[in-house]
Chimera marker file (.cmm) of the C-alpha trace (Angstrom):
<marker_set name="trace">
<marker id="1" x="57.111" y="30.618" z="102.922" r="1" g="1" b="0" radius="0.5"/>
<marker id="2" x="57.595" y="34.182" z="101.607" r="1" g="1" b="0" radius="0.5"/>
<marker id="3" x="61.310" y="34.384" z="102.454" r="1" g="1" b="0" radius="0.5"/>
<marker id="4" x="62.420" y="31.385" z="100.328" r="1" g="1" b="0" radius="0.5"/>
<marker id="5" x="60.463" y="32.746" z="97.334" r="1" g="1" b="0" radius="0.5"/>
<marker id="6" x="62.079" y="36.166" z="97.714" r="1" g="1" b="0" radius="0.5"/>
<marker id="7" x="65.515" y="34.557" z="97.999" r="1" g="1" b="0" radius="0.5"/>
<marker id="8" x="64.867" y="32.503" z="94.834" r="1" g="1" b="0" radius="0.5"/>
<marker id="9" x="63.639" y="35.631" z="93.053" r="1" g="1" b="0" radius="0.5"/>
<marker id="10" x="66.767" y="37.524" z="94.087" r="1" g="1" b="0" radius="0.5"/>
<marker id="11" x="68.973" y="34.671" z="92.870" r="1" g="1" b="0" radius="0.5"/>
<marker id="12" x="67.053" y="34.588" z="89.585" r="1" g="1" b="0" radius="0.5"/>
<marker id="13" x="67.473" y="38.338" z="89.097" r="1" g="1" b="0" radius="0.5"/>
<marker id="14" x="71.209" y="38.095" z="89.883" r="1" g="1" b="0" radius="0.5"/>
<marker id="15" x="71.572" y="35.221" z="87.414" r="1" g="1" b="0" radius="0.5"/>
<marker id="16" x="69.772" y="37.181" z="84.694" r="1" g="1" b="0" radius="0.5"/>
<marker id="17" x="72.058" y="40.167" z="85.258" r="1" g="1" b="0" radius="0.5"/>
<marker id="18" x="75.107" y="37.905" z="84.923" r="1" g="1" b="0" radius="0.5"/>
<marker id="19" x="73.752" y="36.228" z="81.780" r="1" g="1" b="0" radius="0.5"/>
<marker id="20" x="72.483" y="39.303" z="79.982" r="1" g="1" b="0" radius="0.5"/>
<marker id="21" x="74.942" y="41.827" z="81.374" r="1" g="1" b="0" radius="0.5"/>
<marker id="22" x="74.183" y="45.365" z="82.345" r="1" g="1" b="0" radius="0.5"/>
<marker id="23" x="74.046" y="47.915" z="79.600" r="1" g="1" b="0" radius="0.5"/>
<marker id="24" x="75.141" y="51.443" z="80.297" r="1" g="1" b="0" radius="0.5"/>
<marker id="25" x="73.627" y="52.961" z="77.195" r="1" g="1" b="0" radius="0.5"/>
<marker id="26" x="77.109" y="54.044" z="76.149" r="1" g="1" b="0" radius="0.5"/>
<marker id="27" x="77.515" y="54.300" z="72.394" r="1" g="1" b="0" radius="0.5"/>
<marker id="28" x="79.760" y="51.923" z="70.518" r="1" g="1" b="0" radius="0.5"/>
<marker id="29" x="82.891" y="53.503" z="69.039" r="1" g="1" b="0" radius="0.5"/>
<marker id="30" x="82.762" y="53.959" z="65.284" r="1" g="1" b="0" radius="0.5"/>
<marker id="31" x="83.950" y="50.986" z="63.259" r="1" g="1" b="0" radius="0.5"/>
<marker id="32" x="87.143" y="52.305" z="61.685" r="1" g="1" b="0" radius="0.5"/>
<marker id="33" x="90.328" y="50.742" z="60.404" r="1" g="1" b="0" radius="0.5"/>
<marker id="34" x="93.316" y="52.387" z="62.034" r="1" g="1" b="0" radius="0.5"/>
<marker id="35" x="96.457" y="52.467" z="59.924" r="1" g="1" b="0" radius="0.5"/>
<marker id="36" x="99.723" y="54.328" z="60.275" r="1" g="1" b="0" radius="0.5"/>
<marker id="37" x="99.039" y="55.958" z="56.890" r="1" g="1" b="0" radius="0.5"/>
<marker id="38" x="95.393" y="57.061" z="57.148" r="1" g="1" b="0" radius="0.5"/>
<marker id="39" x="93.447" y="58.132" z="54.100" r="1" g="1" b="0" radius="0.5"/>
<marker id="40" x="92.684" y="61.827" z="54.351" r="1" g="1" b="0" radius="0.5"/>
<marker id="41" x="90.639" y="63.478" z="55.556" r="1" g="1" b="0" radius="0.5"/>
<marker id="42" x="90.339" y="61.762" z="58.941" r="1" g="1" b="0" radius="0.5"/>
<marker id="43" x="87.109" y="62.422" z="60.861" r="1" g="1" b="0" radius="0.5"/>
<marker id="44" x="87.141" y="63.583" z="64.494" r="1" g="1" b="0" radius="0.5"/>
<marker id="45" x="85.768" y="60.294" z="65.841" r="1" g="1" b="0" radius="0.5"/>
<marker id="46" x="88.224" y="58.273" z="63.750" r="1" g="1" b="0" radius="0.5"/>
<marker id="47" x="91.142" y="60.323" z="65.103" r="1" g="1" b="0" radius="0.5"/>
<marker id="48" x="90.003" y="59.758" z="68.712" r="1" g="1" b="0" radius="0.5"/>
<marker id="49" x="89.381" y="56.025" z="68.250" r="1" g="1" b="0" radius="0.5"/>
<marker id="50" x="92.663" y="55.391" z="66.451" r="1" g="1" b="0" radius="0.5"/>
<marker id="51" x="94.696" y="57.432" z="68.936" r="1" g="1" b="0" radius="0.5"/>
<marker id="52" x="93.100" y="55.431" z="71.777" r="1" g="1" b="0" radius="0.5"/>
<marker id="53" x="93.900" y="52.139" z="70.003" r="1" g="1" b="0" radius="0.5"/>
<marker id="54" x="97.499" y="53.272" z="69.472" r="1" g="1" b="0" radius="0.5"/>
<marker id="55" x="97.837" y="54.240" z="73.144" r="1" g="1" b="0" radius="0.5"/>
<marker id="56" x="96.424" y="50.901" z="74.341" r="1" g="1" b="0" radius="0.5"/>
<marker id="57" x="98.715" y="48.963" z="71.991" r="1" g="1" b="0" radius="0.5"/>
<marker id="58" x="101.711" y="51.213" z="72.841" r="1" g="1" b="0" radius="0.5"/>
<marker id="59" x="102.018" y="51.750" z="69.087" r="1" g="1" b="0" radius="0.5"/>
<marker id="60" x="103.868" y="55.072" z="68.715" r="1" g="1" b="0" radius="0.5"/>
<marker id="61" x="103.454" y="55.086" z="64.918" r="1" g="1" b="0" radius="0.5"/>
<marker id="62" x="99.662" y="54.778" z="65.231" r="1" g="1" b="0" radius="0.5"/>
<marker id="63" x="99.541" y="57.508" z="67.901" r="1" g="1" b="0" radius="0.5"/>
<marker id="64" x="101.656" y="59.774" z="65.673" r="1" g="1" b="0" radius="0.5"/>
<marker id="65" x="99.354" y="59.154" z="62.694" r="1" g="1" b="0" radius="0.5"/>
<marker id="66" x="96.293" y="60.516" z="64.542" r="1" g="1" b="0" radius="0.5"/>
<marker id="67" x="97.684" y="62.834" z="67.198" r="1" g="1" b="0" radius="0.5"/>
<marker id="68" x="99.934" y="65.808" z="67.656" r="1" g="1" b="0" radius="0.5"/>
<marker id="69" x="103.540" y="65.097" z="68.664" r="1" g="1" b="0" radius="0.5"/>
<marker id="70" x="103.777" y="64.026" z="72.318" r="1" g="1" b="0" radius="0.5"/>
<marker id="71" x="100.008" y="63.991" z="72.860" r="1" g="1" b="0" radius="0.5"/>
<marker id="72" x="100.071" y="60.776" z="74.934" r="1" g="1" b="0" radius="0.5"/>
<marker id="73" x="103.312" y="61.449" z="76.853" r="1" g="1" b="0" radius="0.5"/>
<marker id="74" x="101.444" y="62.530" z="80.009" r="1" g="1" b="0" radius="0.5"/>
<marker id="75" x="99.107" y="59.533" z="79.952" r="1" g="1" b="0" radius="0.5"/>
<marker id="76" x="99.785" y="56.564" z="82.205" r="1" g="1" b="0" radius="0.5"/>
<marker id="77" x="101.041" y="53.381" z="80.594" r="1" g="1" b="0" radius="0.5"/>
<marker id="78" x="97.978" y="51.540" z="79.274" r="1" g="1" b="0" radius="0.5"/>
<marker id="79" x="97.227" y="48.024" z="80.416" r="1" g="1" b="0" radius="0.5"/>
<marker id="80" x="96.546" y="45.495" z="77.659" r="1" g="1" b="0" radius="0.5"/>
<marker id="81" x="92.786" y="45.966" z="77.862" r="1" g="1" b="0" radius="0.5"/>
<marker id="82" x="91.871" y="48.990" z="79.981" r="1" g="1" b="0" radius="0.5"/>
<marker id="83" x="88.106" y="48.385" z="79.501" r="1" g="1" b="0" radius="0.5"/>
<marker id="84" x="87.289" y="51.997" z="78.795" r="1" g="1" b="0" radius="0.5"/>
<marker id="85" x="83.943" y="52.870" z="77.235" r="1" g="1" b="0" radius="0.5"/>
<marker id="86" x="83.577" y="55.199" z="74.292" r="1" g="1" b="0" radius="0.5"/>
<marker id="87" x="81.630" y="58.293" z="75.302" r="1" g="1" b="0" radius="0.5"/>
<marker id="88" x="81.344" y="59.859" z="71.869" r="1" g="1" b="0" radius="0.5"/>
<marker id="89" x="82.309" y="63.302" z="70.661" r="1" g="1" b="0" radius="0.5"/>
<marker id="90" x="80.742" y="66.695" z="71.294" r="1" g="1" b="0" radius="0.5"/>
<marker id="91" x="79.660" y="68.286" z="68.052" r="1" g="1" b="0" radius="0.5"/>
<marker id="92" x="81.707" y="71.259" z="66.921" r="1" g="1" b="0" radius="0.5"/>
<marker id="93" x="80.108" y="74.646" z="67.504" r="1" g="1" b="0" radius="0.5"/>
<marker id="94" x="80.113" y="77.748" z="65.373" r="1" g="1" b="0" radius="0.5"/>
<marker id="95" x="83.507" y="78.821" z="66.731" r="1" g="1" b="0" radius="0.5"/>
<marker id="96" x="86.761" y="77.009" z="65.969" r="1" g="1" b="0" radius="0.5"/>
<marker id="97" x="86.686" y="75.220" z="69.357" r="1" g="1" b="0" radius="0.5"/>
<marker id="98" x="88.027" y="71.653" z="69.335" r="1" g="1" b="0" radius="0.5"/>
<marker id="99" x="85.710" y="68.675" z="69.281" r="1" g="1" b="0" radius="0.5"/>
<marker id="100" x="85.961" y="66.790" z="72.600" r="1" g="1" b="0" radius="0.5"/>
<marker id="101" x="85.783" y="62.990" z="72.511" r="1" g="1" b="0" radius="0.5"/>
<marker id="102" x="85.771" y="60.893" z="75.682" r="1" g="1" b="0" radius="0.5"/>
<marker id="103" x="86.683" y="57.439" z="76.958" r="1" g="1" b="0" radius="0.5"/>
<marker id="104" x="85.654" y="56.449" z="80.508" r="1" g="1" b="0" radius="0.5"/>
<marker id="105" x="86.602" y="53.533" z="82.754" r="1" g="1" b="0" radius="0.5"/>
<marker id="106" x="86.785" y="52.455" z="86.373" r="1" g="1" b="0" radius="0.5"/>
<marker id="107" x="90.188" y="51.652" z="87.818" r="1" g="1" b="0" radius="0.5"/>
<marker id="108" x="91.470" y="50.724" z="91.260" r="1" g="1" b="0" radius="0.5"/>
<marker id="109" x="91.660" y="54.389" z="92.224" r="1" g="1" b="0" radius="0.5"/>
<marker id="110" x="88.205" y="55.282" z="90.856" r="1" g="1" b="0" radius="0.5"/>
<marker id="111" x="86.540" y="56.559" z="87.716" r="1" g="1" b="0" radius="0.5"/>
<marker id="112" x="88.813" y="57.980" z="85.004" r="1" g="1" b="0" radius="0.5"/>
<marker id="113" x="87.832" y="59.873" z="81.870" r="1" g="1" b="0" radius="0.5"/>
<marker id="114" x="90.124" y="60.664" z="78.969" r="1" g="1" b="0" radius="0.5"/>
<marker id="115" x="89.024" y="63.883" z="77.270" r="1" g="1" b="0" radius="0.5"/>
<marker id="116" x="90.531" y="64.194" z="73.809" r="1" g="1" b="0" radius="0.5"/>
<marker id="117" x="90.600" y="67.616" z="72.160" r="1" g="1" b="0" radius="0.5"/>
<marker id="118" x="90.363" y="66.981" z="68.417" r="1" g="1" b="0" radius="0.5"/>
<marker id="119" x="91.010" y="69.881" z="66.060" r="1" g="1" b="0" radius="0.5"/>
<marker id="120" x="90.699" y="70.281" z="62.321" r="1" g="1" b="0" radius="0.5"/>
<marker id="121" x="88.075" y="70.597" z="59.627" r="1" g="1" b="0" radius="0.5"/>
<marker id="122" x="86.022" y="68.182" z="57.589" r="1" g="1" b="0" radius="0.5"/>
<marker id="123" x="87.968" y="69.218" z="54.478" r="1" g="1" b="0" radius="0.5"/>
<marker id="124" x="91.457" y="68.974" z="56.001" r="1" g="1" b="0" radius="0.5"/>
<marker id="125" x="90.885" y="66.190" z="58.529" r="1" g="1" b="0" radius="0.5"/>
<marker id="126" x="91.217" y="66.071" z="62.318" r="1" g="1" b="0" radius="0.5"/>
<marker id="127" x="94.008" y="65.239" z="64.796" r="1" g="1" b="0" radius="0.5"/>
<marker id="128" x="93.974" y="64.788" z="68.552" r="1" g="1" b="0" radius="0.5"/>
<marker id="129" x="95.841" y="67.797" z="69.918" r="1" g="1" b="0" radius="0.5"/>
<marker id="130" x="95.474" y="67.249" z="73.666" r="1" g="1" b="0" radius="0.5"/>
<marker id="131" x="94.435" y="64.467" z="76.051" r="1" g="1" b="0" radius="0.5"/>
<marker id="132" x="93.367" y="65.317" z="79.588" r="1" g="1" b="0" radius="0.5"/>
<marker id="133" x="92.895" y="62.731" z="82.331" r="1" g="1" b="0" radius="0.5"/>
<marker id="134" x="89.932" y="63.592" z="84.555" r="1" g="1" b="0" radius="0.5"/>
<marker id="135" x="89.603" y="61.703" z="87.860" r="1" g="1" b="0" radius="0.5"/>
<link id1="1" id2="2" r="1" g="1" b="0" radius="0.2"/>
<link id1="2" id2="3" r="1" g="1" b="0" radius="0.2"/>
<link id1="3" id2="4" r="1" g="1" b="0" radius="0.2"/>
<link id1="4" id2="5" r="1" g="1" b="0" radius="0.2"/>
<link id1="5" id2="6" r="1" g="1" b="0" radius="0.2"/>
<link id1="6" id2="7" r="1" g="1" b="0" radius="0.2"/>
<link id1="7" id2="8" r="1" g="1" b="0" radius="0.2"/>
<link id1="8" id2="9" r="1" g="1" b="0" radius="0.2"/>
<link id1="9" id2="10" r="1" g="1" b="0" radius="0.2"/>
<link id1="10" id2="11" r="1" g="1" b="0" radius="0.2"/>
<link id1="11" id2="12" r="1" g="1" b="0" radius="0.2"/>
<link id1="12" id2="13" r="1" g="1" b="0" radius="0.2"/>
<link id1="13" id2="14" r="1" g="1" b="0" radius="0.2"/>
<link id1="14" id2="15" r="1" g="1" b="0" radius="0.2"/>
<link id1="15" id2="16" r="1" g="1" b="0" radius="0.2"/>
<link id1="16" id2="17" r="1" g="1" b="0" radius="0.2"/>
<link id1="17" id2="18" r="1" g="1" b="0" radius="0.2"/>
<link id1="18" id2="19" r="1" g="1" b="0" radius="0.2"/>
<link id1="19" id2="20" r="1" g="1" b="0" radius="0.2"/>
<link id1="20" id2="21" r="1" g="1" b="0" radius="0.2"/>
<link id1="21" id2="22" r="1" g="1" b="0" radius="0.2"/>
<link id1="22" id2="23" r="1" g="1" b="0" radius="0.2"/>
<link id1="23" id2="24" r="1" g="1" b="0" radius="0.2"/>
<link id1="24" id2="25" r="1" g="1" b="0" radius="0.2"/>
<link id1="25" id2="26" r="1" g="1" b="0" radius="0.2"/>
<link id1="26" id2="27" r="1" g="1" b="0" radius="0.2"/>
<link id1="27" id2="28" r="1" g="1" b="0" radius="0.2"/>
<link id1="28" id2="29" r="1" g="1" b="0" radius="0.2"/>
<link id1="29" id2="30" r="1" g="1" b="0" radius="0.2"/>
<link id1="30" id2="31" r="1" g="1" b="0" radius="0.2"/>
<link id1="31" id2="32" r="1" g="1" b="0" radius="0.2"/>
<link id1="32" id2="33" r="1" g="1" b="0" radius="0.2"/>
<link id1="33" id2="34" r="1" g="1" b="0" radius="0.2"/>
<link id1="34" id2="35" r="1" g="1" b="0" radius="0.2"/>
<link id1="35" id2="36" r="1" g="1" b="0" radius="0.2"/>
<link id1="36" id2="37" r="1" g="1" b="0" radius="0.2"/>
<link id1="37" id2="38" r="1" g="1" b="0" radius="0.2"/>
<link id1="38" id2="39" r="1" g="1" b="0" radius="0.2"/>
<link id1="39" id2="40" r="1" g="1" b="0" radius="0.2"/>
<link id1="40" id2="41" r="1" g="1" b="0" radius="0.2"/>
<link id1="41" id2="42" r="1" g="1" b="0" radius="0.2"/>
<link id1="42" id2="43" r="1" g="1" b="0" radius="0.2"/>
<link id1="43" id2="44" r="1" g="1" b="0" radius="0.2"/>
<link id1="44" id2="45" r="1" g="1" b="0" radius="0.2"/>
<link id1="45" id2="46" r="1" g="1" b="0" radius="0.2"/>
<link id1="46" id2="47" r="1" g="1" b="0" radius="0.2"/>
<link id1="47" id2="48" r="1" g="1" b="0" radius="0.2"/>
<link id1="48" id2="49" r="1" g="1" b="0" radius="0.2"/>
<link id1="49" id2="50" r="1" g="1" b="0" radius="0.2"/>
<link id1="50" id2="51" r="1" g="1" b="0" radius="0.2"/>
<link id1="51" id2="52" r="1" g="1" b="0" radius="0.2"/>
<link id1="52" id2="53" r="1" g="1" b="0" radius="0.2"/>
<link id1="53" id2="54" r="1" g="1" b="0" radius="0.2"/>
<link id1="54" id2="55" r="1" g="1" b="0" radius="0.2"/>
<link id1="55" id2="56" r="1" g="1" b="0" radius="0.2"/>
<link id1="56" id2="57" r="1" g="1" b="0" radius="0.2"/>
<link id1="57" id2="58" r="1" g="1" b="0" radius="0.2"/>
<link id1="58" id2="59" r="1" g="1" b="0" radius="0.2"/>
<link id1="59" id2="60" r="1" g="1" b="0" radius="0.2"/>
<link id1="60" id2="61" r="1" g="1" b="0" radius="0.2"/>
<link id1="61" id2="62" r="1" g="1" b="0" radius="0.2"/>
<link id1="62" id2="63" r="1" g="1" b="0" radius="0.2"/>
<link id1="63" id2="64" r="1" g="1" b="0" radius="0.2"/>
<link id1="64" id2="65" r="1" g="1" b="0" radius="0.2"/>
<link id1="65" id2="66" r="1" g="1" b="0" radius="0.2"/>
<link id1="66" id2="67" r="1" g="1" b="0" radius="0.2"/>
<link id1="67" id2="68" r="1" g="1" b="0" radius="0.2"/>
<link id1="68" id2="69" r="1" g="1" b="0" radius="0.2"/>
<link id1="69" id2="70" r="1" g="1" b="0" radius="0.2"/>
<link id1="70" id2="71" r="1" g="1" b="0" radius="0.2"/>
<link id1="71" id2="72" r="1" g="1" b="0" radius="0.2"/>
<link id1="72" id2="73" r="1" g="1" b="0" radius="0.2"/>
<link id1="73" id2="74" r="1" g="1" b="0" radius="0.2"/>
<link id1="74" id2="75" r="1" g="1" b="0" radius="0.2"/>
<link id1="75" id2="76" r="1" g="1" b="0" radius="0.2"/>
<link id1="76" id2="77" r="1" g="1" b="0" radius="0.2"/>
<link id1="77" id2="78" r="1" g="1" b="0" radius="0.2"/>
<link id1="78" id2="79" r="1" g="1" b="0" radius="0.2"/>
<link id1="79" id2="80" r="1" g="1" b="0" radius="0.2"/>
<link id1="80" id2="81" r="1" g="1" b="0" radius="0.2"/>
<link id1="81" id2="82" r="1" g="1" b="0" radius="0.2"/>
<link id1="82" id2="83" r="1" g="1" b="0" radius="0.2"/>
<link id1="83" id2="84" r="1" g="1" b="0" radius="0.2"/>
<link id1="84" id2="85" r="1" g="1" b="0" radius="0.2"/>
<link id1="85" id2="86" r="1" g="1" b="0" radius="0.2"/>
<link id1="86" id2="87" r="1" g="1" b="0" radius="0.2"/>
<link id1="87" id2="88" r="1" g="1" b="0" radius="0.2"/>
<link id1="88" id2="89" r="1" g="1" b="0" radius="0.2"/>
<link id1="89" id2="90" r="1" g="1" b="0" radius="0.2"/>
<link id1="90" id2="91" r="1" g="1" b="0" radius="0.2"/>
<link id1="91" id2="92" r="1" g="1" b="0" radius="0.2"/>
<link id1="92" id2="93" r="1" g="1" b="0" radius="0.2"/>
<link id1="93" id2="94" r="1" g="1" b="0" radius="0.2"/>
<link id1="94" id2="95" r="1" g="1" b="0" radius="0.2"/>
<link id1="95" id2="96" r="1" g="1" b="0" radius="0.2"/>
<link id1="96" id2="97" r="1" g="1" b="0" radius="0.2"/>
<link id1="97" id2="98" r="1" g="1" b="0" radius="0.2"/>
<link id1="98" id2="99" r="1" g="1" b="0" radius="0.2"/>
<link id1="99" id2="100" r="1" g="1" b="0" radius="0.2"/>
<link id1="100" id2="101" r="1" g="1" b="0" radius="0.2"/>
<link id1="101" id2="102" r="1" g="1" b="0" radius="0.2"/>
<link id1="102" id2="103" r="1" g="1" b="0" radius="0.2"/>
<link id1="103" id2="104" r="1" g="1" b="0" radius="0.2"/>
<link id1="104" id2="105" r="1" g="1" b="0" radius="0.2"/>
<link id1="105" id2="106" r="1" g="1" b="0" radius="0.2"/>
<link id1="106" id2="107" r="1" g="1" b="0" radius="0.2"/>
<link id1="107" id2="108" r="1" g="1" b="0" radius="0.2"/>
<link id1="108" id2="109" r="1" g="1" b="0" radius="0.2"/>
<link id1="109" id2="110" r="1" g="1" b="0" radius="0.2"/>
<link id1="110" id2="111" r="1" g="1" b="0" radius="0.2"/>
<link id1="111" id2="112" r="1" g="1" b="0" radius="0.2"/>
<link id1="112" id2="113" r="1" g="1" b="0" radius="0.2"/>
<link id1="113" id2="114" r="1" g="1" b="0" radius="0.2"/>
<link id1="114" id2="115" r="1" g="1" b="0" radius="0.2"/>
<link id1="115" id2="116" r="1" g="1" b="0" radius="0.2"/>
<link id1="116" id2="117" r="1" g="1" b="0" radius="0.2"/>
<link id1="117" id2="118" r="1" g="1" b="0" radius="0.2"/>
<link id1="118" id2="119" r="1" g="1" b="0" radius="0.2"/>
<link id1="119" id2="120" r="1" g="1" b="0" radius="0.2"/>
<link id1="120" id2="121" r="1" g="1" b="0" radius="0.2"/>
<link id1="121" id2="122" r="1" g="1" b="0" radius="0.2"/>
<link id1="122" id2="123" r="1" g="1" b="0" radius="0.2"/>
<link id1="123" id2="124" r="1" g="1" b="0" radius="0.2"/>
<link id1="124" id2="125" r="1" g="1" b="0" radius="0.2"/>
<link id1="125" id2="126" r="1" g="1" b="0" radius="0.2"/>
<link id1="126" id2="127" r="1" g="1" b="0" radius="0.2"/>
<link id1="127" id2="128" r="1" g="1" b="0" radius="0.2"/>
<link id1="128" id2="129" r="1" g="1" b="0" radius="0.2"/>
<link id1="129" id2="130" r="1" g="1" b="0" radius="0.2"/>
<link id1="130" id2="131" r="1" g="1" b="0" radius="0.2"/>
<link id1="131" id2="132" r="1" g="1" b="0" radius="0.2"/>
<link id1="132" id2="133" r="1" g="1" b="0" radius="0.2"/>
<link id1="133" id2="134" r="1" g="1" b="0" radius="0.2"/>
<link id1="134" id2="135" r="1" g="1" b="0" radius="0.2"/>
</marker_set>
């Protein structure tokens, strides 16, 4: 009699996971409006989110508005909805090191992280200056 109860419990747990979903604790990306003529100054997170949106949409004008020239040229062609999760941005330190913002997703060939180096200042605004694909 114990085995059928365990099987029902396992089915119930599986159903609850499907209904409620699994949360990873990953932060939500900031809610920003990405335009090809952004109001200055652009924050580091806004630059990373808008560059990502431009890359996914293959919108060169949007990528150019938030990134350095050619910053996405080495990236693979994005699928319509790559299902990458926002990982947030590392806070800038005391030195003029770039802020690093990340997007992570699982693809057929494994886990992939996009590390975006975002440089600038709060007064002048930020731009994505480099994107590195980490596998």
